[in-house]
C-alpha positions as CSV (number, residue, x, y, z in Angstrom):
1,M,110.1,106.0,142.8
2,G,110.9,102.2,142.5
3,N,113.2,100.4,139.6
4,R,110.9,100.2,136.7
5,E,109.1,103.8,137.1
6,D,113.2,105.2,137.4
7,L,113.6,103.1,134.5
8,L,111.1,105.2,132.3
9,A,112.1,108.2,133.5
10,G,115.2,108.1,132.3
11,A,114.3,106.2,128.6
12,K,112.3,109.7,128.4
13,R,115.5,111.9,129.2
14,C,117.4,109.9,127.0
15,L,114.7,110.3,124.0
16,Y,114.8,114.0,124.8
17,E,118.4,114.0,124.9
18,K,119.6,111.2,122.4
19,G,116.5,110.6,120.5
20,Y,115.4,107.2,120.1
21,G,118.1,106.0,117.1
22,R,120.9,106.7,119.6
23,T,119.7,105.9,122.9
24,T,121.2,102.8,123.9
25,A,120.1,100.3,127.0
26,R,122.8,101.0,128.7
27,D,122.4,104.8,128.6
28,I,118.8,104.6,130.2
29,A,120.1,102.3,133.0
30,S,123.2,105.2,133.4
31,A,119.9,107.7,133.5
32,A,117.9,105.8,136.2
33,G,119.9,104.8,138.0
34,V,119.6,100.8,138.0
35,S,121.6,97.9,136.8
36,L,121.1,97.3,132.8
37,A,119.5,94.0,133.6
38,A,116.6,96.0,135.2
39,I,115.3,96.7,131.6
40,G,114.7,93.2,130.6
41,Y,113.3,92.1,134.3
42,H,110.9,95.1,134.1
43,Y,110.0,95.9,130.2
44,G,111.8,93.1,128.3
45,S,113.8,94.9,126.4
46,K,115.1,98.6,125.5
47,D,112.9,98.9,122.5
48,A,109.7,98.2,124.6
49,L,110.9,100.5,127.2
50,L,111.9,103.3,124.5
51,I,107.9,102.9,123.2
52,Q,106.8,103.1,126.3
53,A,108.4,106.0,127.2
54,M,107.0,107.7,124.7
55,I,103.5,107.0,124.7
56,E,103.6,108.3,128.3
57,A,106.1,111.3,126.7
58,V,102.8,112.3,124.6
59,A,100.3,111.9,127.4
60,E,102.0,114.1,129.9
61,W,102.0,116.6,126.2
62,G,98.3,115.8,126.2
63,D,97.8,116.6,129.5
64,A,99.9,120.2,129.4
65,V,97.8,120.9,126.2
66,G,94.2,120.2,127.7
67,G,95.6,122.5,130.6
68,L,95.9,125.2,127.8
69,L,92.9,124.9,126.0
70,A,90.8,124.5,128.8
71,D,90.5,128.4,129.0
72,R,89.9,129.4,125.0
73,G,87.7,132.6,125.3
74,G,85.6,131.3,127.9
75,A,81.4,130.4,127.7
76,A,81.3,133.6,125.2
77,A,83.4,132.3,122.7
78,T,82.2,131.2,119.1
79,P,82.8,127.8,118.3
80,E,85.4,129.8,115.8
81,E,86.8,131.6,118.3
82,R,87.7,128.3,120.3
83,F,89.5,127.1,117.7
84,V,91.6,129.3,116.8
85,A,92.6,129.8,120.4
86,A,93.1,125.9,120.5
87,W,95.2,126.2,117.4
88,D,97.3,129.0,119.0
89,R,98.1,127.4,121.9
90,V,99.4,124.1,120.1
91,L,101.6,126.2,118.1
92,E,102.8,127.1,121.7
93,S,103.1,124.2,123.2
94,F,105.3,123.2,120.2
95,V,108.3,125.8,121.5
96,E,108.0,123.9,125.1
97,H,107.8,120.1,123.8
98,R,110.0,120.7,120.9
99,E,112.0,117.5,121.9
100,L,109.2,115.0,122.3
101,W,107.8,116.3,118.7
102,A,111.5,115.9,117.4
103,V,111.6,112.3,118.5
104,Q,108.1,111.3,117.2
105,F,109.3,112.5,113.7
106,E,112.7,110.4,114.2
107,I,110.3,107.0,115.0
108,S,107.8,107.8,112.5
109,A,110.4,108.0,109.8
110,G,112.1,104.6,111.4
111,T,108.9,102.6,112.0
112,G,109.6,100.7,108.4
113,S,112.7,99.1,109.6
114,S,111.4,98.2,113.0
115,P,108.2,95.3,113.2
116,E,107.8,95.8,116.8
117,L,107.6,99.8,116.8
118,Q,105.6,99.3,113.5
119,E,103.1,97.2,115.9
120,A,103.3,99.2,119.1
121,L,102.3,102.6,117.3
122,A,99.4,100.8,115.5
123,A,98.3,99.4,118.8
124,V,98.0,103.1,120.2
125,Q,96.6,104.6,116.9
126,R,93.0,104.2,117.9
127,S,93.3,105.5,121.3
128,A,95.3,108.3,120.0
129,R,92.6,109.7,118.0
130,L,90.2,108.9,120.9
131,G,92.1,111.1,123.1
132,L,92.5,114.3,120.4
133,S,89.0,114.0,119.5
134,A,88.0,114.3,123.1
135,L,91.3,117.0,123.9
136,F,89.8,119.6,122.0
137,Q,86.3,119.4,122.1
138,G,87.4,120.2,125.9
139,L,86.1,116.7,127.2
140,E,87.4,114.3,129.5
141,E,87.0,111.5,127.2
142,V,84.5,110.6,123.9
143,P,82.4,107.5,122.9
144,D,84.8,104.5,121.0
145,T,82.8,105.6,117.8
146,P,83.2,105.8,113.7
147,D,82.5,109.6,114.9
148,E,84.7,110.3,117.0
149,L,87.4,108.6,115.1
150,A,87.1,110.6,112.1
151,R,87.2,113.4,114.1
152,G,90.2,112.6,116.1
153,A,92.0,111.2,112.9
154,F,91.2,114.8,111.3
155,Y,92.9,116.5,114.5
156,Q,96.0,114.1,114.3
157,S,96.0,115.0,110.6
158,L,96.3,118.9,111.0
159,L,98.2,118.4,114.4
160,A,101.3,116.1,112.3
161,G,101.0,118.7,109.7
162,L,101.0,121.7,111.3
163,A,104.1,120.1,113.6
164,V,106.0,119.2,110.3
165,Q,105.2,123.2,109.2
166,W,106.5,124.6,112.4
167,F,109.4,122.1,112.7
168,T,110.4,123.4,109.4
169,A,109.8,127.4,109.2
170,P,108.3,128.0,112.6
171,D,107.9,131.7,111.2
172,Q,106.1,130.5,108.2
173,A,103.7,128.3,110.6
174,P,99.7,128.9,110.2
175,D,98.3,130.1,113.2
176,G,94.8,129.3,114.8
177,R,93.1,131.8,112.1
178,E,94.7,130.8,109.2
179,L,93.9,127.5,110.1
180,L,90.3,128.5,110.3
181,R,90.1,130.0,107.2
182,G,91.9,127.4,105.5
183,L,89.4,124.9,106.9
184,R,86.4,127.3,105.5
185,L,87.6,127.2,102.5
186,V,88.5,123.8,102.0
187,G,84.9,122.7,103.2
188,G,83.1,124.9,101.2
189,S,84.7,123.7,98.1
190,V,84.2,120.1,99.2
191,L,80.1,120.8,100.5
192,G,79.9,122.7,97.7
193,A,79.1,125.9,99.6
194,P,80.9,128.8,99.7
195,A,83.2,130.0,102.4
196,P,82.2,132.7,104.6
197,A,83.7,135.9,104.2
198,E,86.7,136.2,106.5
199,P,85.8,138.5,109.6
């Protein structure tokens, strides 16, 4: 790896170990085994590097979850069974990627004090929604359309809410079956149709 890649790997390690707010440029340079000046040369600033590291870490989580979601009961599974399996696997991913979610919450809470951070996160919002839409449909990618953005925004909201509940009280976080039941109930009340009976 070159200095640029070493810095990115070092920044990810620091994010997981120290969080966004407590990581210094010196911490990253030390973790990467490069000079402090390399951060400015390759990324412009410590914050720009940390933001890029966070984006890459989330993409890695997406790849890992994509692998978990690849087999959600096979071709014989119903859409409901695939939905339940997908969200149960997302819950499993929280255990393995706990540090990533902790950093995301920290960053989300601190965006108001950092216009650079807020701007960077806003810039990736559209691609994040399209990525989630594709991920939960089991597709490589989806077209950039209002429907796919809406679908992705729904999944993003559900994912963030589930993560908050899991971090707050893991034993009380809803599993895939509970999420499906909630979706049926909400869909029924919003669309004016009775929710189907629980199987």
